[in-house]
C-alpha positions, 0 to 999 in steps of 0.5 A: 500500500502506497498511501498519500501519493504525490505527483512526483511519486511516479516511478517503478516498484519491484517485487522480489520473491525467492527461495532456496531454488532461486528468485523472481522479480516483478515490476509495477509502474506507478503513475500518480495523476491529477484529474478534475471532477467529472460526473458521468451520470447525465444532468437532469436524468428523470426518476420516478418511484411509487409510494412506499417503494425505494428509489435509487438516484445515481451520481457516478463520478470520476476524478483524481483524487476521488471526488467526495459526493454530497446529495441535497434534497429539493429543499437544499437540505443534506439528504443524509439527514433523513434516516430513510436515506443511504449513500453508496460509495459509487455515489448512488443515493437510496431513499425509501420508502418514499412519500408524495412529499419526496417529489422534487429535484434533488442535487448531487455535488461532487468535489476534490481539491482541484475542482467540483461539479453538480447535477440535478435529479428530478424525482416524481412520486406515483400512486401505487398500482392496486387490484381493487377487485381480485378474481374469485375462486370458481367451481365450474362444470366440465364444458362450461365457460368461465369468466374471471374478473380482475379490476385494477387501478393505475396512476394515470400518468404511468404508461405503458401499463396493463393486465396479464393472466397466468395459469400456474405461472404460465403466461396466457395469451389469445392465439389465432388458432385456439379459442380456449382463452379469451383475454380482454382488458380486465377479464379472462374467459376460459371456454369449455373447461375440462378437468385439465384446466383446473389450477391457479389462475393469477392476474398481474397488473403492471407498470414500468415502476411496479406490479401487483398480483392476485390469485384464484383457484379454478375447480372443474367438476363433472360426471365421474370416470368409469369404474375399473376391474369389474368382476363377477362371482357366481353364488347360486343357480341364479345369483351373482355378485358384482364388484368393481373399483370406483373411478375418478370422482372429478371433485364431486363424490359418487352418489350411486352406482348403476348396474346395467344388464345385457340379455344376449338371447333376445336383445344382444348388444343392448344394455338396460339399467338393472339396479343402483347401489349407494356410492360407498358400496362398490359391489352389488348382488344380482338375481338373474332371470331364467332362460337368459344369457347375461353380461353386466356393466357398471357406471358411477353417478354424482351430482353432475350426471352419470359417467361412462360405463365400465367394460362388460363382464363375462357372460352367464346363462340361466335355465327357463322359469316363471317371469320374475319382473312385472311390466314397467311404465304402466299408465292410465289415461283416457282419450274420451271423457268417459273411458280409461286406456291402460298401457304399459311397456311390455317385458323384453323377450329376455324377461319372459323366462319362457317362449311367450308371456301374457299380462294380467291387467287389474283396475279399480276406482281410487276413492273412499269407497274402493270397489273390487278389482276388475281384471282381464288377461291380454297379450299386450297393450293397450286395454280400453275400459269404458263407462268411466267418470271424467278425469277420475283416478284409478288404481292399476296394476299389470302382472306378467304371466307365462306357462310356468306361472305368475310373475311377481306382484306388481305395484299399484299405479294411479291413472286417470280417465278422460280429460275435460276443459280446465277450470284454472287460469294463469296468474301473475301475468307480466311483460318484459319489453325486449324491443319495439316489436317483441316482448317476453310474456311471463306467468304462473299457474296456481291452484290445485292440480285437480282444477286442470281436469287433465294433464297440462299440455301448454299455454296460449297467449291471446293479444289485441292491439288497442291503438297508439301510445298516448292516443285518446280521441280516436281509435286507430286501425290495426297495422297490416299483419296485426290482429283484425278487428276484435279477433286476437292474435294467438301464440301457443306454448307447449309444455309446462312453460312460464314464459315466451317471447311474443314478436311481430308487434307494432311499435309505439302501440298499446296492447292487452293480452290474456293467457289461458292454459290448455290440456288434452281437451281444450282451453281453460278460462283466460287470465286477467287482462294485462296491458302494456305499450311497445317502445318507439320504432321508425315511422310509417310514411306520411298519410297524404302529400298534396302538391299544387301549382301556385305559380309558373315556378312555384309549387305548394306542398301540404302533407299529413302526419303518418297514419302509423307514427310508431313513436313521437314524430321529431320532423320530416325530410323532403327529397325531390328532383326534376324528373326529366333531368336527374337520373337516380339520386335525390340532389335536394333535401329539406328537413322540417320540424314536427309541427310543419305540415306544408311548404312552398318551393320557389324558383323551380323550372317552368313547366318542369315535372318533379318527383317528391319523397317525403319521410317522417322521422322519429328519435329512432330513425327515418321511415319509408317515403311517400312518393308523389309527382308535381308539375308546373304545367298549366292546370286542366279545368276538369280532373282527368280520371282513369276510373271511379268505383263505389268502394263501400255502401252503408245504410246512410252513406257511400264511399266513392274512390277514383284514380287519376289518369296521370299525375296532375294538379289538385282540382276541386269539384262538387259532389251532387246527388238526388233520389230517383224515387222523389221529385227532389232536385240535385243537392250538393253534398260537398266539395272533393279534391281530385288528389284525395282519391276518395269522397264519403257521401253521407246523410242518405236514406236506407234502401234508396236509389240515388243518382250521384254526379261530379260537377266541375267548372269549365274555362268560362266558370260554368258548372259542368257534370263530368261523371254520373252513376247510380247507387242503392244504400243498404237497409230497408226504405221506410214507406210513406203513410197511406194516401201518398202521392202514389194514389194521386191522379196526376201520378197515375196519368204520368205512369200511363203516359210513360207506358204508352211512350215506351210501347210506341218506342218498341213498335218503332224499333221493331219496324226498323229492325224489320227493314234490315237494322239500318237507321240513321246516325241521328237515331243511333245517337238518340239511342245512345243517349237513352241508354246512358240515361238508364241506371248502371250496374254496380259491376260496371262502375269505373269501366270506360272506353274510347267509344263511350267518350266519343258517343257521349259528346257534351252530355252533362252526365257522362264520363266524357263530359267536359271534353277531357274529364276522363282519360 
């Protein structure tokens, strides 16, 4: 050791080693230098630490002689005054456990006799990572999907960070070639768990500064494994003892063992259940039936089901004897209200104990006054017993017999005679809304079972639509596809159900429903009514859209709200384009608030034709469009109708409906009518608009014939009839009291003159026909006018031809009146 070296101590030092055999020399060159202080750690290197953890602040120095290092806290106090601080010889400062108050900029100062230097070390203190919701220990059945949750909190300024899952220490990841594990942000899903999946699953929340971990145990349970080492020991002529070794319990204790039997003579290869023994008993004694060749196998069962069977035993044979089993599956039920049909499962050939078997069937009424047993021996099921009360209980037993004797005494089974309609009805009816067109209906069935008066077969849900939500003043027509009128929609659910999903409903509508239970005979009484409302959907199209030309470049539009709003209308969307210029697409769109039902479009193309699509809008979305055309061509004086029909006739009204020959502006005209049996003049019912397409003519008399005509205005403003028909109202005409006009002399004279006139016309017609059927154009026109004056049949309403228009000329009551009234 060379202490206190000075610069002039530079030189060579020799080391000599010697013994009796010789000596060795080694040289060492000693250089004594002076170097200024240099801090190798970069200035302002940032540091971060988690609360209650330890942080290391580095200050690597270089210099000759070796520098002295001193650390200062953010408050410029010596850091080593804090008992949590420790300085290493290499200049590193250890501080811990740190707190929020330790955050700030630390200073490292290094100096020797020749120079000094310093750096800054900013320190940030972060919140620790925590697992707030650790995964829970889980027990799952084999094949189920298990989801483990892990909720963690992080310091929001720490990145990167994350959650990772491990199974028995092995990192789990999503892989494209396997869907076994699904790792999301805070959950792990294990699909189709198997016994090999059980173990320890851990959740690790990590950041660049710290990590925390929580564990949970996954326990997989399921059916037991197959038993092993099945052995058979003969202990008598028809007695054996089976023994076996239980298999894997799969985390659930074995509750019982099931012994299955194969009869190799009559049913080779088919194993049937013979008996069960407790789970703690790995052996079973068996009595064998005569005339059989048997093999056995055993399977274990626990709370999760039956396991796979064992390997079958060696075969054993027995001689013939009397039957040793009684028939299973004995049932009694009626197919009429006054009979009882007894059925059973015939013994398998392996249980006959002989070449053939018969059945001794016994029955008697079950009640306080039991009568004697009645019986009949038959070769097989069924046996029909007539004259029984409706749905009454009977005691039944069926015994197997053969030529060697009777089989064992069978147990008594209770059966029931024929069913009748139920007396009970479902209660606690409820509805859960799923969406705007579907609900889940639930109910319960209380009351004693005898009120069913039969076996429960299922339930029917009856439902009616009552109108829109919020509707008060008028009843809406049910939507297409809904129950017509007062007839309910019916949804049938089979079996002992407590609910069903009812779909195909109308959005934003009020419904009422009832539930009935039914048995094999029919429906019971309905439940109390339950009312509910479906939520909003997209609306139907607006009910009407009228387009009217109000100027050379201006169209006025007016519309009505949708007949099926399906919710609260929030507005309307109008789309339009000029027909002869735009191909596809709708370049113009205008939105209107819900209260706006009209608008005016200006600066359109003169004489242009436009196509309009109007949509209604709810909070759910935009509904289908109502399409209309509008034109800026000059309006015709009279509407051009393609056809007119009598759409509906009542006792005091009729509905007239027409179609336009082509799109045209709205034209108003009068609807006039007069009775054919009185002298009253034409009366005006009201005004109709050609774009509406229909008109309801009211205030008529029952059972009366009427003439009806449409009257418009020509260019001169004169009234011009352009369509006429006759119609008869339904019902019976109320006759006038005796002594009316029919008994007046003038009426009798008028009728007599009319008859003479008709007779004269017939004679003239006969004369003309006798001349070869040739007559003048003038006569033909007169005949045509007379023909048009006759009543038209109902089936000819609205049927027209070009010939009729030409023949009618300017007649005020023909379909061609006014020149171009019908197209």
